[in-house]
DOKEZA-68515 format. One line per 4 residues: number of its first residue (from 1); their letters; for each residue x, y, z of C-alpha. Coordinates in Angstrom, 1 decimal. Example, Ala and Ser with C-alpha at 12.3 -4.5 7.8 and 13.67 -1.06 7.14 Angstrom:
<sites>
1 = AS = 12.3/-4.5/7.8  13.7/-1.1/7.1
</sites>
This chain:
<sites>
1 = XXXX = -0.3/0.1/-0.1  1.3/3.5/-0.8  2.0/5.7/2.3  1.0/9.1/0.5
5 = XXXX = -2.5/10.4/-0.1  -2.8/13.5/-1.9  -6.2/15.0/-2.2  -7.6/17.4/-4.9
9 = XXXX = -10.7/19.4/-5.1  -11.6/20.1/-1.5  -13.3/23.3/-3.0  -15.1/22.6/-6.6
13 = XXXX = -13.6/25.6/-8.0  -10.1/24.7/-7.4  -9.5/21.9/-9.9  -6.0/22.6/-10.4
17 = XXXX = -4.7/19.9/-7.8  -7.1/17.5/-9.9  -5.5/18.2/-13.1  -2.1/17.9/-11.4
21 = XXXX = -2.8/14.6/-10.0  -4.4/13.1/-13.2  -1.3/14.2/-14.9  1.0/12.6/-12.4
25 = XXXX = -0.9/9.5/-12.1  0.1/8.8/-15.9  3.5/8.7/-14.9  3.9/6.7/-11.6
29 = XXXX = 2.1/4.9/-9.0  3.4/5.5/-5.9  1.1/7.5/-4.2  -2.9/7.5/-4.1
33 = XXXX = -5.3/10.3/-4.7  -8.8/11.3/-4.3  -11.1/14.2/-4.8  -11.7/15.9/-1.8
37 = XXXX = -15.4/16.9/-3.4  -16.5/15.3/-6.3  -20.1/16.6/-5.7  -19.0/20.2/-5.7
41 = XXXX = -16.0/19.6/-8.3  -18.9/18.6/-10.8  -20.8/21.5/-10.5  -17.7/24.1/-10.2
45 = XXXX = -18.8/25.7/-7.0  -16.7/25.8/-3.8  -19.0/23.7/-1.9  -22.9/22.4/-2.0
49 = XXXX = -23.9/22.8/1.2  -21.0/24.0/3.6  -17.5/24.8/3.0  -15.6/21.2/3.5
53 = XXXX = -12.5/22.8/4.6  -14.5/24.3/7.7  -16.5/21.4/8.5  -13.6/19.2/9.9
57 = XXXX = -13.4/16.7/12.1  -17.0/16.2/10.3  -19.8/13.9/11.1  -20.5/10.6/9.1
61 = XXXX = -24.2/10.7/10.3  -24.8/14.1/9.4  -27.3/15.1/6.8  -25.1/18.0/5.2
65 = XXXX = -22.8/16.3/2.6  -19.7/18.0/3.3  -19.9/17.3/6.9  -20.0/13.6/5.9
69 = XXXX = -17.2/14.3/3.5  -14.8/15.8/6.2  -15.3/12.7/8.4  -14.5/10.5/5.4
73 = XXXX = -11.4/12.2/4.5  -10.3/12.4/7.9  -10.8/8.6/8.4  -9.3/7.7/5.3
77 = XXXX = -6.2/10.1/6.1  -5.6/7.6/9.3  -4.6/5.1/6.8  -1.5/6.9/5.2
81 = XXXX = 1.7/8.1/6.6  1.4/11.5/4.8  -1.7/13.2/3.5  -1.3/16.7/1.3
85 = XXXX = -4.4/18.6/0.4  -4.2/20.7/-2.6  -6.0/24.2/-2.8  -6.0/27.1/-5.5
89 = XXXX = -6.2/30.6/-5.4  -7.0/33.3/-7.8  -4.5/35.6/-6.1  -0.8/36.0/-7.5
93 = XXXX = 0.3/33.9/-4.3  2.6/31.5/-5.8  2.6/28.2/-4.5  3.0/28.2/-0.4
97 = XXXX = 2.3/25.5/2.4  -0.2/26.1/5.2  0.5/24.0/8.1  -3.2/24.2/10.2
101 = XXXX = -1.4/22.2/13.0  2.3/23.1/13.8  3.2/19.7/15.3  6.9/18.2/15.0
105 = XXXX = 5.5/15.5/12.2  3.8/18.4/10.2  6.6/20.8/10.4  9.0/18.0/9.0
109 = XXXX = 6.5/17.5/6.3  6.7/21.1/5.2  10.5/20.5/5.3  10.4/17.6/2.6
113 = XXXX = 8.4/19.8/0.1  10.4/22.2/-2.4  8.1/25.3/-1.4  9.7/28.4/-0.4
117 = XXXX = 7.3/29.9/1.7  5.4/28.0/5.1  2.5/29.8/6.3  1.3/28.4/9.7
121 = XXXX = -2.2/28.9/9.8  -4.1/27.9/13.1  -7.9/28.6/13.7  -7.3/31.8/15.0
125 = XXXX = -11.2/32.8/14.7  -14.2/30.9/14.2  -14.5/31.5/10.7  -11.3/29.4/10.3
129 = XXXX = -12.1/26.2/12.3  -12.4/23.0/10.5  -10.0/22.6/8.1  -9.7/19.1/7.4
133 = XXXX = -5.8/19.1/7.2  -5.9/20.0/11.1  -7.3/16.4/11.9  -4.8/14.4/9.4
137 = XXXX = -2.4/12.4/11.5  0.4/14.3/9.6  -0.6/16.3/6.7  -0.8/19.7/5.3
141 = XXXX = -2.2/21.9/2.4  -0.5/23.4/-0.5  -1.9/26.7/-1.9  -1.6/27.5/-5.4
145 = XXXX = -1.8/30.8/-6.9  -2.8/31.6/-9.3  -4.9/28.6/-9.6  -5.8/29.1/-13.4
149 = XXXX = -2.3/29.8/-14.9  -0.9/26.6/-16.7  2.5/27.4/-15.2  0.9/27.1/-11.7
153 = XXXX = 0.0/23.3/-12.4  3.2/22.7/-14.1  5.1/23.9/-10.9  2.8/22.1/-8.8
157 = XXXX = 3.4/18.9/-10.6  7.2/19.5/-10.3  6.9/19.9/-6.5  4.7/16.7/-5.8
161 = XXXX = 7.0/14.4/-8.3  10.3/15.6/-6.3  8.5/15.0/-3.1  7.7/11.6/-4.3
165 = XXXX = 11.1/10.6/-5.6  12.9/12.2/-2.7  11.0/10.1/0.0  11.5/11.2/3.3
169 = XXXX = 14.7/13.4/3.0  14.4/17.2/3.8  14.6/19.4/1.2  17.8/21.6/1.0
173 = XXXX = 16.0/24.7/0.0  15.7/27.7/2.2  12.3/28.2/3.4  10.7/31.2/5.1
177 = XXXX = 8.2/30.6/7.8  5.2/32.8/8.5  2.4/32.6/10.9  -0.9/33.9/10.3
181 = XXXX = -1.7/36.2/13.7  -4.5/38.5/12.8  -6.9/40.0/10.1  -7.1/43.4/8.6
185 = XXXX = -10.8/44.6/8.4  -12.0/47.8/6.4  -10.2/50.1/4.2  -6.4/49.9/4.7
189 = XXXX = -5.7/52.9/2.9  -2.9/51.8/1.2  -2.3/49.2/-1.8  -1.9/45.4/-0.3
193 = XXXX = 0.2/43.0/-2.3  0.8/39.5/-1.5  3.9/38.5/0.8  4.9/42.2/0.5
197 = XXXX = 5.3/43.6/3.7  3.2/46.9/4.4  2.5/49.0/7.4  -1.0/50.2/8.3
201 = XXXX = -1.8/52.5/11.3  1.6/51.9/12.6  1.6/48.1/12.5  3.9/46.3/10.0
205 = XXXX = 2.8/43.0/8.8  2.9/41.0/5.7  -0.4/40.4/3.9  -2.0/37.2/2.6
209 = XXXX = -5.2/36.5/0.3  -5.8/40.1/-0.2  -9.6/40.7/-0.8  -10.3/36.9/-1.0
213 = XXXX = -12.9/36.6/1.9  -13.7/40.4/2.0  -17.4/39.6/1.0  -17.7/36.2/3.1
217 = XXXX = -16.1/37.6/6.3  -15.1/41.2/5.8  -11.5/40.4/6.2  -9.2/42.6/4.0
221 = XXXX = -6.2/40.3/4.3  -4.5/38.0/6.9  -1.7/39.5/8.7  1.6/37.7/8.7
225 = XXXX = 4.6/37.6/10.7  7.7/35.8/10.2  8.6/33.0/12.6  11.5/30.8/13.4
229 = XXXX = 10.4/27.5/13.0  12.4/26.0/16.0  10.2/27.8/18.5  7.0/26.3/17.1
233 = X = 7.9/22.8/18.3
</sites>
């Protein structure tokens, strides 16, 4: 049995992971993969009833499809040594890692991937609770932006195949670690750029996912600060 599970399409409007996995599947067989939210993928929507990535650990008996699916994915991940959930954003973020549960094992997994930026993103507010990766025995998310750019898929395939070929050896890339520590709400009064440090009202931080959750949660961006990963262990 393979020890790595890759999940694509946890959000139905983020098919970049599924396309990458279909391509890689044609070249190798040393991993398993699954569509995270096949119902939402079929209709091209983020979700059908509730956000799957805000529904974990889920409930197998729930009448809500995404709550059942979250429980199924968490249960399935228990059969694997590593589980990676693939996401996509329309923002020009490049590819970065999201570690929702900064355990020693999850931070080590982040070190095994050729991705320069690692974002530690715990559920600091209620709107962030319930990501499925938080409940994997060992796992994280890969966020890809922009999700519709052909080059993004090419880069994602390379990252995943290098990870599969390397085994459990740590990447030699120098990674920068950030943590999400807050949200910016309202009009910042200045232009915000992804991963470009800015000062607003005397506070200096690095913006992430600018405007992505403005309509849903009133968040202009999430605030990042650089951290030493050794302090997280």
